N, C-alpha and C positions, 0 to 999 in steps of 0.2 A: 920496639913497641911495648908500652907498659901494660901490665895486667889489667889495670882499670880501663884503659882505652880499648883493649882487645875485647874485654867483657862488654863494654858499652856497645861496640859494633855488633857483637853477637846478640845483645838484647834487642837491637833494632830488628834483626831478622826474626827473633822469637816473637816479637809483637806482630809482625806481618803474618807469620804462620798461624798464630792463635786467632787473629782476625779472620783469616781465610776459613778456618774451621768454624768459627762461631757465626760469621756472616753468610757463608756460602755452603760449605760442605755439609754441616749438620742439617741446616734447613732443607737442602735438596734431597739428601739421602733419607731424611725422615719422611718426606712426602712421597718420593718416587722409588725408594730402595727396598720396599717390602710389599708382600701381598696381603690379601684379606685375612689369611690365617696367621699372620705375624711372621712367617718365614721370610728370609731376605733374598732378594734377587741377586743373580750372579753379575750382571752388567747393566750399565746405563749407556744409552746412545750419546755419542759426542755432539751430535747436531741438535738433539731435542731434549736430552736429559731423561727420556722415557726408558722404562725397563725393556731389555731385550729378552724375548721369550727363550726358554731353554731349561734343561735340567739343572739341578742344584747340588753342588758338591758339599760334602759334610764339612770340609775345612773352612768354608766361607761363613757358615752360620755362627759358630762360636767366635770367630774373628769379629763379626759385626756386633755380637753381644758385647764383646770387649770394647769396641769402638764407642758404642753408645753408653756403656757403663762409665766411660771416662768423660763424657760430654759435660756434666755439671761442674767438673773440676776446672774447665776452661771458662765457665760463666755462661754456658748455653742454657737457656731457660725453657727449652722445648720439652716434649714428653719422653725424656730419656728413660725413665724408670719403666714406663709402660712398654716402650719398644724392647727393652731388655727382657721384661717378663714374658711378653708375647713371643718374642723370638726364641727364648730359651724353652718355653713350653712347647712350641712347635717342633723344635729340634729334638727334644727328648721323646716326643710322641712319634715322630716320623723316622728318625734315624737309629734309634736304639733297637738292637736285635734282641730276640728272646734270651740269648746267652749273656747279655749285658754289654757286649761290644757294640761299636757304632759302624753302620754301613757307610759306604763311600759316597753314594749319591741317591737322589730320589727324582721322580718326575716333577713337572710343574705343579701337579695336584697332590704331591706328597706320597705317591706310591713308590715302593722300593724299585730301584733301577740297577745299581751295582751293590751287591750285598757284601762285597769284600771289606774286611776290617784293616785298613792301612794303619800302621803304627803312627804315622804323621797325623792322621785324623784323630786317633785316640789322644795324642798329646794335646791337640787343640781343644778337644772336648774337655780335658782336665783344666786347661787354661781358661776356657770360657766359663766353666763352673766357678772357678776361683774369682773371676772378674765380676760375675753376677751376684755372688753370695752376699758381699757387704752392701751392695746397692739395693738388693731386694730385702735385706734384713732376714735372710733365710740361710744362715751359715750352717746350722746343724743339719738340715735336710740335704742341702746341696753337697756338704762335706761327705755325708753318707753315700751319696751317689758317686762322688769322686773316689772315695776310698774303695768302694766296690769295684770300680773300673781299674784303679791302681792295682788292687790285689789280683785281678784277672791278668793284667799285663805282667806282673811279677811271676805268676804261675805259668803263663804260656809264652812269654817273650823274653824273659830274663836270660842273659847269655854272657858269661865271662865278664861280669862287671858292667855290662850295658844291656841294651835291648835290641831285638831283631824283629823283622817282619815275621808274620805267621806263614808257614809253620816255623817253629823255633829253629834258629840257625840258618835261615834262608840267606843265600849269598847273592850279591856282595853285601856285607855289613855296611851300614851307613852312619855317618856322624850326624847328619842333619836331623832325622827324627829324634835322636838322642838329645840334640840341642834343644828341641822344643819340649821334650819331657823335662829337661833341666829347667827351662823357663817356667813351665807349669808348676814344678815342685817348689821353686822359689816364690811363685805367686801364692800358692797355698800356704807356704811358710809365713808369708806376710799377712795372709788373711786369717791366721790363727789356727791352721790345721795341726794335725798330730805330728809326732816325731818321725813318722814314716816318710813324710815329705823331706825332712832334713836328711834322712838316710839316702833317699833317692837322689837328691841334689848332690850330696857329697860323693856318692858312688860315680855318678856321671862326670862330675868335675875331675875326680881322680883319673878316670879313664881318658878324659881329654888331655890331661897333663902327661900321662904316661904313653898314650898310643895315638890319639888323633893328631897331636902336634908333633912334628918331626924334631928330634933332638938336634939334627944337623942344621936345619934352617930356621926353626921356630915357626914354620908355616903349618896350617891345619889342612889336612886332606879330607876328601869326601867319601871315598869308597875303600873297603878293607876286605881282607880274606878272613878265614875262619878263626885266626888268632889275633885279629885286630892289627895286622900288618897291612901296609898299602896293597890294594888289590893288584893283580897282575895286569899288564897292558896299560893302555891309555887311561882307563878309569882310575887307576891308582895314582896317576900323576896330576889329576885335576886339583887346582887350588882356586877357590872362588874368593875374590876380594870382599864381596858382601858378607860372606861367612867369616872371613878374618875379622871384620868389624863386629859382626853380631856375637861371635864367641868372645871377642875382646871385651865387649860390654858385659856379658854374663860373667866372665872370669874376674873382671874388675869388681863387680858387685860381690861375687862369692868370696874373692880373696880379701876384700875389705871386711866383710861380715865375719869371716872365719879367722882373720888376722894371719893370712897365709901370703907372705910377701912374694913367694915364688909364683903364685897364681896372678898376683898383680903385675909382676914383671912379665909373665907370659902374655897377659892381656895387652900390655903396652907394646910388646914385640909384635903381636898380631896387628895392632893398629899401625905400627910403623911399616910393616910389610904391605898392608893394604894401601897406605898413603904413598909409599915409595914406588910400588910396582903395579898397583891396581887402579890408579887414577890417571886419566888421560888429560894432560895439561892443555891440549887444544880445546877439548869440549868441557873441561873442568868437571868431569863426572867420573864416578867409579864404574868400570866396565865389568862384564860378566865373569870372565874366567881366565886364569893363567895355567901354566904347567909348573911342575915342581922346580924347574930351573928359572922360574919367574918370566919366561917368555909368554907372550900373549897368545891365548887359546881362542877366545871369543871377544872381539872388540866391541860388540854391541853393548848397550848399557840399559838395563831395565831400571825401573823406578826404585825397587826395594833396596838395592845396595846404597842408594843415596841416603835413605833413612837410617840404615845401620851405621854408616859412616858418621852421621850426626850424633847418634846415641853414644858411640864409643868415644868421640872427641870430647863431648861435654862432660862425660864421667871422668875421663882422663884429666881434663882441666880441673875438675873439682878435687880429685884425689891428689894430684901432684902440685896444684897451684901454679902451673906453668902457663904463661900467657900464650905461648905458641899453640897450645891446644884450643884455646878460644878462637884463635885465627883459623885453625883447621875447621872448627865448628861453623864459623861464618862462611867459609868456602863450601862446606857441605850443604849448609842451608841455602846458599845461592844456587847450588846445583839442583837441589830439591825443588825450589821455587820455579825453575824452568819447566818442570813437569806439570806444574799446577796452572800454567798459563794456557787455558783452554777456552774454546768458544762459549761453553756453558760454564760459568763460574761454579766451583764446587766439584768439578770432575778433574781427571788427571790423564796424562798420557802414560803408557806403561813401557814402551820400547823406543829407545833412541838408537838409530843406526850408526854405523861406523863413520858415515859421512855427515852426521849431524842432523838427520831428519827424523821426526817422530812418525811412528806408524799410526795411520789414521784408522782407529778401531775403537769399539766401545770401551769405556772405562771399567776395569775389573774391580768388583767389590772387594776382592781379596787383598788389594793394596791398602785399603782404608786402615786396617790394623797396623800396618807398617808406619803409615803416616802419623796416626794418632799416637802410637807408642813413642815415635821420635820426638814429636812436639811436646808430649808430656814430659819426657826426660829432659828436653831442652828447657822447658818452662821451670821444672823443678830445680835444675842446676843453676839457672839464672837467678831464681829467687834465693837459693841458698847462698850464692855469691854476693847477693845484696844485703845480707844480714850484717 
């Protein structure tokens, strides 16, 4: 298969995904996905598209800010800027604690519910601020908020080259929240932030290369002991295909930007592991988790690994110029499109069982970030290939 033909096939999938966003997802979630105060709902009902009442987690709010900040780049002409502004204002007012960290959840009317500051939630706060700043034309103020939070995390969560949950050194150590801090730091670097973001990104990337990724297999683990070695027991053996893809995408970005070929090669190896061991050929989707010997641990397949598979494949295609990666991207896009075939256009299924059945439950807003990021990367790579 020639590179041109493989890229053309991928372009057809890109067009379908962009059309789904512009014609269905953005219109639906802009109408139904937020409350009168501007904050975003957690879920929409599969049968009606109406919001499902319930508490609101911190991680969902900045993810939705990101999703709508990207809407104009796809050609959506709805009120994206207003949704970003109102959503971010509500988030800063309702979730920020007096000490500057962000609480985990609030009630439907915005009262504190879980005051705990998860590192994962702090990472998405930084990411949401970086996403909103250029759209709102408010980079200086929002950068100041982000730097304040970053400095708190460095003071309270910095640990042996990475970051931990509070209190500092809480075990097990985890690669996943560090991954999202890495993503946020790169986002602020792109938005014109100070050199502190570069230092944060570089430190986490080096930790990934030296400790998160096993030298023996090239696979990335999830849980670690106090020295960033694999945690004891089953936890230290978990290898998630979705995170192989997601870290692949981030290390490919970072390796290209820093001219670090070993990071690019590590990213390509992570993509290879995810494809070879983490994709079910019968369902043609990436499933949830493996063990460190690459045996299957959880054969169910959530939506988000499909998006990360797509992101990693298109960036690998762009960096290497190899047609095979465009083919992988097409397969990943086909897998993702299965999850978007819902009774109410613009929603998605989140969980696919081992026997190929989707769980009939409300569509979680948290997945919109994953979908939008994947389609944005797909669209950018296809456009770059067409130059």
